[in-house]
Backbone as a chain_set.jsonl record, in Angstrom:
{"seq": "XXXXXXXXXXXXXXXXXXXXXXXXXXXXXXXXXXXXXXXXXXXXXXXXXXXXXXXXXXXXXXXXX", "coords": {"N": [[39.007, 8.419, -140.669], [36.36, 8.657, -139.53], [33.48, 9.574, -137.586], [34.562, 9.541, -135.011], [34.655, 10.061, -131.568], [35.964, 12.659, -130.207], [37.535, 13.814, -127.25], [38.254, 16.364, -124.902], [40.313, 17.55, -122.241], [38.855, 18.608, -119.177], [40.317, 20.546, -118.071], [41.297, 22.018, -120.116], [41.309, 25.017, -122.158], [38.339, 26.892, -121.922], [35.379, 26.777, -123.98], [35.788, 27.004, -127.51], [38.553, 27.009, -127.612], [41.886, 26.999, -128.921], [44.767, 24.811, -128.988], [44.457, 22.534, -127.411], [44.754, 19.281, -126.036], [43.394, 16.42, -127.415], [41.605, 13.393, -126.95], [40.712, 10.092, -127.997], [39.053, 6.919, -128.36], [39.449, 4.216, -130.512], [38.84, 1.374, -132.376], [40.214, -0.227, -130.486], [42.492, 1.214, -129.972], [44.173, 4.052, -128.51], [43.774, 7.329, -129.407], [45.419, 10.382, -130.039], [45.48, 13.911, -130.41], [46.428, 17.237, -131.317], [44.505, 20.096, -130.953], [45.006, 22.264, -132.598], [46.166, 21.136, -134.824], [44.465, 19.043, -136.191], [44.691, 17.007, -138.08], [46.919, 15.519, -137.586], [47.515, 12.669, -135.993], [48.216, 10.711, -133.197], [48.734, 7.349, -132.553], [48.263, 5.0, -130.019], [48.477, 2.678, -127.248], [46.451, 1.732, -124.395], [48.113, 0.798, -122.334], [50.672, 1.812, -122.995], [50.137, 4.575, -122.988], [49.413, 4.924, -120.32], [51.886, 4.295, -119.087], [53.443, 6.398, -120.074], [52.119, 8.643, -118.923], [52.469, 8.106, -116.189], [55.276, 8.276, -116.059], [55.592, 10.985, -116.705], [54.344, 12.201, -114.5], [56.131, 11.45, -112.529], [58.301, 12.957, -113.149], [60.054, 12.135, -115.095], [60.54, 13.195, -117.615], [61.348, 15.769, -117.275], [63.84, 16.934, -117.81], [63.821, 17.447, -120.503], [62.563, 19.805, -121.081]], "CA": [[38.662, 8.34, -139.263], [35.084, 9.32, -139.353], [32.645, 9.195, -136.447], [35.342, 9.38, -133.786], [34.237, 10.977, -130.52], [37.123, 13.276, -129.575], [37.281, 14.446, -125.952], [39.378, 17.149, -124.388], [40.343, 17.662, -120.797], [38.091, 19.693, -118.556], [41.313, 21.558, -117.719], [41.61, 22.779, -121.329], [40.648, 26.309, -122.257], [36.9, 26.755, -122.134], [34.903, 27.156, -125.302], [36.449, 26.36, -128.646], [39.94, 27.437, -127.609], [42.885, 26.165, -129.578], [45.86, 24.355, -128.146], [43.996, 21.511, -126.477], [45.004, 17.881, -126.353], [42.147, 15.682, -127.528], [41.77, 11.944, -126.913], [39.594, 9.26, -128.439], [39.344, 5.484, -128.451], [38.927, 3.718, -131.787], [39.36, 0.054, -132.745], [41.133, -0.726, -129.475], [43.641, 2.098, -129.815], [43.977, 5.387, -127.993], [44.199, 8.328, -130.382], [45.675, 11.706, -129.471], [45.779, 14.946, -131.388], [46.45, 18.628, -130.881], [43.368, 20.724, -131.627], [45.509, 23.167, -133.64], [46.559, 20.313, -135.971], [43.638, 17.841, -136.039], [45.032, 15.964, -139.045], [48.06, 14.757, -137.073], [46.969, 11.818, -134.938], [49.125, 9.73, -132.61], [48.063, 6.095, -132.18], [48.968, 4.296, -128.96], [47.649, 1.738, -126.492], [46.202, 2.154, -123.013], [49.291, 0.47, -121.52], [51.74, 2.768, -123.303], [49.72, 5.897, -122.523], [49.518, 4.898, -118.86], [53.31, 4.362, -118.74], [53.894, 7.762, -120.351], [51.565, 9.551, -117.916], [53.15, 7.844, -114.919], [56.61, 8.848, -116.171], [55.476, 12.445, -116.64], [54.045, 12.553, -113.109], [57.327, 11.211, -111.722], [59.353, 13.874, -113.565], [60.977, 11.434, -115.988], [60.803, 13.97, -118.816], [61.596, 17.152, -116.896], [65.09, 17.454, -118.388], [63.612, 17.764, -121.913], [62.002, 21.154, -121.209]], "C": [[37.393, 9.138, -138.993], [34.385, 8.789, -138.11], [33.438, 8.902, -135.178], [34.915, 10.455, -132.799], [35.465, 11.515, -129.786], [36.691, 13.941, -128.271], [38.502, 15.256, -125.555], [39.227, 17.294, -122.888], [39.46, 18.808, -120.319], [39.022, 20.824, -118.126], [41.705, 22.408, -118.923], [40.854, 24.095, -121.321], [39.168, 26.098, -122.559], [36.512, 27.224, -123.522], [35.617, 26.372, -126.378], [37.911, 26.768, -128.742], [40.869, 26.466, -128.302], [43.916, 25.696, -128.562], [45.454, 23.321, -127.117], [44.384, 20.125, -126.972], [43.663, 17.167, -126.353], [42.454, 14.194, -127.588], [40.518, 11.253, -127.425], [40.036, 7.802, -128.381], [38.681, 4.977, -129.721], [39.617, 2.407, -132.134], [40.429, -0.449, -131.779], [42.382, 0.109, -129.269], [43.216, 3.392, -129.133], [44.552, 6.341, -129.035], [44.373, 9.661, -129.67], [45.947, 12.672, -130.602], [45.76, 16.301, -130.704], [45.338, 19.341, -131.643], [43.796, 21.704, -132.712], [45.841, 22.419, -134.932], [45.768, 19.003, -135.956], [43.946, 16.721, -137.026], [46.204, 15.099, -138.619], [47.584, 13.972, -135.855], [48.021, 10.808, -134.498], [48.298, 8.533, -132.179], [48.899, 5.42, -131.103], [48.009, 3.306, -128.302], [47.417, 2.29, -125.097], [47.441, 1.931, -122.141], [50.402, 1.493, -121.753], [51.382, 4.177, -122.839], [49.832, 5.98, -121.007], [50.98, 5.017, -118.43], [53.855, 5.767, -118.975], [53.4, 8.728, -119.271], [52.218, 9.348, -116.553], [54.564, 8.421, -114.935], [56.587, 10.368, -116.084], [55.207, 12.907, -115.211], [55.271, 12.417, -112.22], [58.499, 12.1, -112.13], [60.369, 13.271, -114.533], [61.395, 12.276, -117.197], [61.151, 15.424, -118.533], [62.846, 17.746, -117.537], [64.954, 17.77, -119.873], [63.121, 19.197, -122.117], [63.066, 22.224, -121.011]], "O": [[37.401, 10.16, -138.308], [34.672, 7.685, -137.647], [33.011, 8.09, -134.357], [34.823, 11.629, -133.157], [35.948, 10.887, -128.844], [35.625, 14.551, -128.195], [39.638, 14.875, -125.838], [38.129, 17.17, -122.345], [39.341, 19.84, -120.98], [38.567, 21.934, -117.849], [42.382, 23.424, -118.76], [39.888, 24.269, -120.578], [38.8, 25.231, -123.351], [37.242, 27.983, -124.158], [36.003, 25.22, -126.178], [38.453, 26.864, -129.843], [40.657, 25.254, -128.269], [43.923, 26.143, -127.415], [46.06, 23.246, -126.049], [44.346, 19.841, -128.169], [42.886, 17.291, -125.407], [43.439, 13.779, -128.199], [39.408, 11.771, -127.299], [41.228, 7.496, -128.356], [37.512, 5.261, -129.983], [40.846, 2.342, -132.181], [41.431, -1.029, -132.2], [43.245, -0.256, -128.47], [42.047, 3.776, -129.176], [45.684, 6.172, -129.486], [43.575, 10.025, -128.807], [46.555, 12.321, -131.613], [45.152, 16.477, -129.648], [45.242, 19.2, -132.863], [43.039, 21.955, -133.649], [45.8, 23.004, -136.014], [46.355, 17.945, -135.726], [43.503, 15.591, -136.825], [46.458, 14.057, -139.223], [47.287, 14.552, -134.81], [48.638, 10.137, -135.325], [47.275, 8.688, -131.512], [50.112, 5.283, -131.255], [46.877, 3.126, -128.75], [48.109, 3.211, -124.666], [47.779, 2.774, -121.311], [51.004, 1.982, -120.797], [52.248, 4.898, -122.343], [50.29, 6.987, -120.469], [51.286, 5.763, -117.5], [54.638, 6.273, -118.171], [54.174, 9.54, -118.763], [52.489, 10.316, -115.843], [55.009, 8.992, -113.94], [57.462, 10.97, -115.462], [55.782, 13.899, -114.763], [55.438, 13.178, -111.267], [59.573, 12.018, -111.534], [61.432, 13.851, -114.757], [62.484, 12.087, -117.739], [61.239, 16.229, -119.46], [62.896, 18.952, -117.78], [65.888, 18.316, -120.46], [63.251, 19.743, -123.212], [62.765, 23.416, -121.085]]}, "num_chains": 1, "name": "protein.A"}
């Protein structure tokens, strides 16, 4: 996975802080990784990521914490 442009949220720690979620788009997929473990990459689609984010906003996963 060379030449992938990883982006992190503007809400992430400033500078080169660890513990940031990074996102990229590659070959029609959305890629996610934790900056502490850049070799572990989750592959998903825009539709599935959108559904997950909407569920998180609605509290769907609150009972897991």
